[in-house]
N, C-alpha and C positions, 0 to 999 in steps of 0.2 A: 481407390484414393490413397494418397500418402498420409501416414500418421506416425508419430513417434510413440513407441510402446515401451513399457517397463515390465520386464518379466521377473526381476529380482531386485532386492534392495541394495543400494550403494550410492556412490557419488553420481550425480546426473550425467556427467560426461562418460561414465563407464557403463551405466545401466540403461540409458535411453537409446533405443534402436529404431531407425527409420525403416518403415515397412509399407508394403502395398497391401491394403486390407479392404474389405467391403465397407461401403458406407454404413454408418449406424442406422438402425431402424427405430424411429421414435416410438415410445410407449404411449399409454393412455395419458392425455394431457400434455404431451411433449410435442416439440416441433423440430424439424431438421433445419439447420442453419449452415449456410456457406460461410466459412470463417474469412472475414476481411482483415482482421488483425487480432492477435492474441497477446495480451500483456503478461509479462513474466512477474510472478510474485514469489516471495520467499517460501510460502507454503508449497509451491511446486517442487522446490529442492527438498523440503522436509518429507514430502510424500515419496520422492524417489528413495530417500534414506530410510523410510519406514518410521519416521519420527513425528508425523503429524497426527492430530487427533482423528482425522478422517483417513481410513485405510481402505481404498477401493480394491476390489478383487483384481488379481493379475490375470492376464496382462491389462494394464490400463494406460490411457493416454493422459499425461498431465496437461495443465492449462486451465485455470479456474476462472478466467476473466477474458471475455472476447467482445469485439464488435463484429456482429454477424449480419447476414442478409437472409430474410425469410424467403420462402418459395414464391410469395407474391410481391417481392421486391422491397420490403420494408427494411430499413437500416436500424438495428437494435443493439442494445447492450444485454449481455446474458452471462450467467454463471453456468457453464455446461454441466450437464448431469453426468457425473463420473459413473463408469470408467471411460466415457467418451468425451475426453477433455479437449481443450482448444488448440493444442499443438498438432493440428491436422487440417486437411482441406475442408472437412465437414464435422460438425458436432451436433449434439442434441441438447435441448434445454427445456425447462418447464415453461409452457406457454404463458401461464398466469404471472410469471416473474419477469417477463421481458420488459425492458424500458426503452423508450425511444432515444436514439442516438442524437445528441445535440448537433444542429446544422453548423454551429460555429466551430466545431472541432473536426479534424480529419479522422480517419479510421483508427490510427494508432493512439491519438490523443483521446478519442472517445472511449476506446477500450480501457485506457488508464484512468478515466474519470470515475470508475465504478467503486471497487473495493477500497482503495486508498483514500479517496475523497469522501466516500460515505463514512468510513471509519473516522476520518478527521472531523467531519461535520457532527457526527453523533458524539464523539469524544469531547470536542471543544464546546459544542452548544447544548447538547442534550444532557451530558454528564457533568461537565465542569462549569457550564453557564458562563463562558468567557464574555467579559464586558469590554466595550470600547474604553481605551485608556489604561487597561491592565497590561501587565507584562507577561508574555508567554515565552517559555523556554522550550525549545524543540531539540531533542537529541537526534543524532543522525539526520541533520537537517537537509543534507544534500541527497538523501536516498529517496526511494519511491514513496514511502509512507511519510517521511519527514517533510519532503518538499511540498506535499499536499497540505500538511498542517501549517507550514510557513505561509503559503498563499492564503489559506482560509483565515489564519490569524490576522494577516495584514488586511484582508477584506473586512474583518470584523472591527478594525480600528485599534488593534492591540500593538504594543511595542514588542517586536519579536527578536529574541536572542537565539541564534542557531549554534549548536555544538556539532563539530565535524572532526574528521580525522584526516589531516593533510591539507596542504596548500591548494591542491587542485579542487578539492571539495569545498574549501573555504571560498574560492572564487565563485563556485556554483551557488553557494548559499547567499553570497552578496548579491549576485545577479537575480536571485529569487526575490530579493527585497528585505532580507534580514537587516534589522537596524544595528545589531551587534553580532559579530561572528567570532566564535572561540574555537581555536584549533587545539583539540585535547592532546595532540602529540607535542605541541610546542608551548602550551600554556597550562597553568593551574586553573582548572575549570571552576573550582569553588571560589578562589580568590577573584577570578575574572568576573564571575556573575555578581559577586558582592560589590565589586568596584563599579560595575555597570548599573547597578540598582541602588547605589548609595547605601549599601548594607541591608536593604530591605528584603531582597530576594525576589523570586518570581511568583506571581499570583497563580499561574497555571503552568504545569510542567507536563509535556507530552513525551512519553517514554516508550518507544518501540524496541528498546535495546536490552533493558534489564541489567543484571550484574552490577558492575562498578558505576554505570550511569545512574542506576536507581539509588545507590548509596550517595552519590553526589547530589541527587535531587533532594534527598531528605535534609541535606545540609544547607541548601539554598532556597528552600520553599518558604514563602512569606507567611506571615500570620494570616490564618484563614485561607491559606493556599490549598490548591488541589493538584495532586499528582495523578495523572491518567495513565494507567498501565495498559499498554496496547499490545506488547509482544516481548519476545526474548531473543532478539537476533544475536545477542552475545553468546547464547547457549547456556547462560546461567540464570536460573529462576531465583530471585531474591526471597529471603524469609524476613519480612518486615518486623521491626521491633515496635509493637503497638504502643508500648509506653512512651516511645519517642513521639509518635503521632499525637498522643494525649498531651504531653508536656508542651509541644510546639504548636498544638492546635491546628493541625492540617488534616486534610482528607485524602484517603487513598481510594481511587475509583477504578474499578475494572471496566474494560470495554471489549465486549465480544459482539462485533457487528452482526455476525451471522445469526445470532439469536433473534434479532429484530425481524428477520424474514419469516420466522415461525411464530413469534410472540406478538408482533405488531407490524405486519407487512404494509399497512397504510402509511406508517411513518417512513418506510423506505421509499415509497412513491413520493411522499412529501419532500423528503430530503433530495431526491433526484430533481424535483421541480426547482428547489432552491439552488442546487448546483448548476442546473441548466441556465437559470437566470444569471448567475454569477459568470458563467462561461460566455453567455451571449453578450454581456457588457464588458467582457475582457478582464474581469477582476481575478479570474483564475484561468490557468491554461496549463495542463499537464506537461511536465518537462520530459520529452522523449529524447534521451541521449543517443539512442541507437535503434535503427530499424534493420532487422536481419531477415533473410529469406528462411523459408521453412527448414531447409537443410542445415541452417546454422543454429537451430533451437537448442540442441544439447549443450553446445559450447557456451551459449548465452546464459542458459540456466545455471551452468557451473560458475560463470562469472558473477552472477547475482548471489549465488550461494557463498562465494568467496568474499563478498563484500567489496568488490573493486569497481562497481558501477556507480553511476550517479543517476538521479531521476529514475525514469523507467526505460526498460529495454522491451521493444515490441517485436513479435514474430509476425511477419507479413507474408503469407503465402503468395508466391508470384513476384515478390519483390526481389530484384536482382542485386541491388547495391547494398551498401552499409553506410553507417553514419547517420547523423540527424537529418 
């Protein structure tokens, strides 16, 4: 089979190599899956660089999120068991963690429903307890993680403010349903949020960026607001001033979705049921900005790493075209 492999750390476009290798052999409790679509996540780029908390043995195949097909024909969502990741024709995954792919979504959309939407659901509902009528601020609202949070926030009845970088991403955020869109390249984010909220600020802030975005969050969070820390796409991990959280009376909430798989896997299954129901009634639908064939995976991972994509980019083995 064909699979992308990483033999050394570096930029994805430089270290990912397409090779012909043997199909992986499932271990105890694992299953072999034919990859129908693999969604690209920022951690794929971090793993190539050797900067992710998970460091699989080399050579490894990136790709942490797929829609696959079991040998008995079931269409499922899975997080492949590294080093046999999803940017390949076949992958392996733990049988106990497989989730049924929603019929309402195609393969690329289904692959994208997993990590980003589960992270959004746990962050907004389990951690921040977002309520209808509250104001939700989403950083990087046009990206893969942010776009999921925007849709989930709207489905929950929140007023959603999306922060993006550039007019192209601003259009994407508006199309996603953001009530207010702020272009951080052309506007003062802090002033714009205060104007949009009548000076009150946002009740819940969803931050997959860190760095300057987190600093902005602390200045626009409402009384009894909640900042959900999801990731650090900016590359800068903030050091929060806890006296500021005390004086302004807001909460800083960490969200590590992967822990739920080991600490409380029943909650993951429950979350998937909720997401499937939302997808079935059309309340959420992953934004797939690009579908690339397997041969285009390395370049696509690099584009995600460079922050120039919107929504999700999916690798679809056997897919000949590009575009949405």
